[in-house]
C-alpha positions in Angstrom: 0.0 0.0 0.1 1.3 3.4 -0.6 2.5 5.2 2.5 0.8 8.6 1.7 -2.4 6.8 1.1 -2.0 4.9 4.3 -1.5 8.1 6.3 -4.3 9.4 4.7 -6.5 6.7 5.8 -5.2 6.5 9.3 -8.1 8.3 10.8 -10.9 6.6 9.3 -9.0 3.2 10.3 -9.2 4.5 13.8 -12.7 5.3 14.0 -13.7 1.9 12.3 -11.9 0.0 15.0 -12.8 2.3 17.8 -14.8 -0.1 19.7 -12.2 -2.8 19.3 -9.6 -0.6 21.7 -8.1 -1.6 25.1 -9.3 -5.1 25.4 -13.1 -3.8 25.8 -15.6 -7.0 25.4 -12.7 -9.4 25.7 -13.3 -12.2 28.2 -10.4 -14.7 27.7 -7.5 -14.2 30.1 -4.7 -14.7 27.8 -6.1 -12.3 25.1 -7.1 -9.7 27.4 -3.7 -9.8 29.2 -1.7 -9.7 25.8 -3.8 -6.6 24.8 -3.4 -4.6 27.7 0.2 -5.6 28.8 1.8 -5.7 25.5 -0.2 -4.6 22.7 -0.9 -1.5 24.6 2.0 -1.0 26.9 3.5 2.2 26.8 6.2 1.8 29.3 10.0 3.2 28.0 12.0 0.2 27.7 15.4 0.8 28.6 16.6 -0.4 24.8 14.5 2.0 22.9 16.9 4.9 22.9 20.1 2.9 22.1 18.0 1.2 19.4 16.8 4.7 17.9 20.3 5.4 17.6 21.4 2.3 15.9 18.7 2.2 13.7 19.9 5.5 12.5 23.3 4.1 11.8 21.9 1.1 9.5 19.6 3.2 7.7 22.7 5.4 6.8 24.9 2.6 6.4 22.7 -0.1 4.9 20.0 1.1 3.3 17.5 -0.9 5.3 13.7 -0.6 5.2 12.9 1.7 8.3 9.4 0.6 9.3 7.6 2.5 11.8 8.2 2.8 15.3 4.7 1.6 16.4 5.7 -2.1 15.0 9.5 -2.0 15.6 8.7 -1.4 19.6 5.6 -3.7 19.4 8.1 -6.6 17.8 10.2 -6.1 20.7 7.7 -6.2 23.4 6.4 -9.3 21.9 9.9 -11.3 21.8 10.2 -9.9 25.3 6.8 -11.5 26.2 7.2 -14.7 24.2 10.9 -15.6 25.1 11.7 -17.3 22.3 14.9 -19.5 21.8 14.9 -19.3 18.1 13.4 -16.1 16.0 13.3 -16.4 12.1 12.5 -13.0 10.3 11.7 -13.4 6.2 11.3 -10.7 3.7 13.0 -7.2 3.5 16.0 -6.5 5.3 14.9 -3.7 8.0 15.4 -2.0 11.0 13.0 -4.6 12.7 15.7 -7.1 13.0 17.6 -4.6 15.6 14.3 -4.6 17.9 13.5 -8.4 17.4 17.3 -9.3 18.4 17.7 -6.8 21.2 14.6 -8.1 23.2 16.2 -11.3 23.7 20.0 -11.3 22.9 20.2 -14.7 23.9 17.9 -16.3 21.0 19.1 -18.0 17.9 18.1 -15.3 15.1 18.1 -16.2 11.3 17.1 -13.6 8.6 16.4 -14.5 5.0 15.3 -12.7 2.0 13.3 -15.6 0.4 12.6 -19.2 0.8 16.1 -20.2 -0.5 18.0 -18.6 2.3 15.5 -20.1 4.6 18.5 -22.9 6.1 16.8 -24.3 9.4 18.5 -26.9 11.2 16.9 -30.2 11.9 14.2 -30.6 14.4 14.6 -26.9 15.7 11.2 -25.5 16.5 10.5 -22.2 15.7 9.4 -19.8 18.6 8.9 -16.7 16.7 8.4 -15.8 13.1 8.3 -12.4 11.6 7.0 -12.3 7.8 7.5 -8.6 6.9 7.2 -8.7 3.1 3.6 -7.9 2.5 4.7 -7.2 -1.3 4.9 -10.7 -1.5 1.9 -12.9 -0.4 3.1 -15.9 -2.3 6.5 -15.8 -0.2 4.6 -15.2 3.0 2.5 -18.1 2.1 5.2 -20.6 1.3 7.4 -19.6 4.4 4.4 -20.1 6.5 3.9 -23.7 5.0 7.3 -24.9 6.1 7.8 -22.9 9.2 4.2 -24.0 10.5 5.6 -28.0 10.5 8.0 -26.4 13.6 5.6 -24.8 15.7 5.3 -25.7 19.5 2.1 -24.3 21.8 4.5 -21.5 22.6 4.9 -20.4 19.0 4.0 -17.0 17.6 3.9 -16.0 14.1 3.7 -12.0 13.0 2.6 -11.1 9.8 3.2 -7.7 8.3 0.7 -5.8 5.9 -2.3 -8.2 6.1 -4.8 -5.5 4.9 -2.5 -3.5 2.6 -3.5 -5.3 -0.5 -6.5 -7.8 -1.6 -3.9 -10.6 -1.9 -2.7 -10.1 1.5 -6.3 -9.7 2.9 -7.1 -13.0 1.3 -4.2 -14.7 2.7 -4.9 -13.3 6.0 -8.0 -15.0 6.2 -6.5 -18.2 5.2 -4.2 -18.2 7.9 -6.6 -17.4 10.2 -8.9 -20.3 9.2 -6.0 -22.9 9.1 -6.7 -25.6 11.2 -3.0 -25.6 12.9 -3.7 -22.0 13.9 -5.3 -21.0 17.2 -6.2 -17.6 18.7 -5.4 -14.7 16.2 -5.2 -10.9 16.6 -5.8 -8.4 13.7 -4.0 -5.0 14.5 -4.6 -4.0 10.8 -0.8 -3.4 10.1 0.1 -6.9 11.4 -1.6 -10.0 12.4 -0.1 -12.2 15.3 -1.0 -16.1 15.1 -0.8 -18.3 18.3 -0.6 -22.0 18.0 -1.8 -23.2 21.6 -4.7 -25.5 20.8 -5.5 -26.0 24.3 -7.1 -22.5 23.9 -10.5 -22.0 22.6 -9.9 -20.3 18.7 -10.9 -17.2 18.5 -10.3 -14.3 16.0 -9.7 -11.0 17.9 -9.8 -7.3 16.1 -7.7 -4.8 17.8 -7.6 -0.7 17.1 -3.7 -0.6 17.4 
């Protein structure tokens, strides 16, 4: 989606999702805690300042995709909550990688720009996957199919740009309804897929 068009649409997006703010009407303790303690968390984490400085360097030296501060910080908080042993990022080289790795430096981290670079050790589960190329829904789907076979009940997949095109909206609905997927969250810019099948499968829309 064109960045300028997205900026112009923001007020209307916010209004259309107003009733889905702050966890109102959510009865699941898991979902409510995630919404209030992670998605809407406003505390200034210790790493945010140093990450902002490092981000400027990477943008200048490597020409990485900047993304948005809101999404980058959300990724940091999600990794901090999940505490994954393995983090996989697939798509565009971006400063998001700084936030993913900083949230848990001890985690194994792998970046792949396409499927041919996705080298995974045998039997290593994927605890956290960030699919950040909404321009390529085919790649997103292919990587999902590879990685979903390595999930555990604690795994979390984050899909960027789930509403940015008709193809991505269609793919997001497919992923939501996949029998291997449990609870999902639609934050407009990103979608969250959880895989704990002991919890009742529900789809949440969040005004983020």
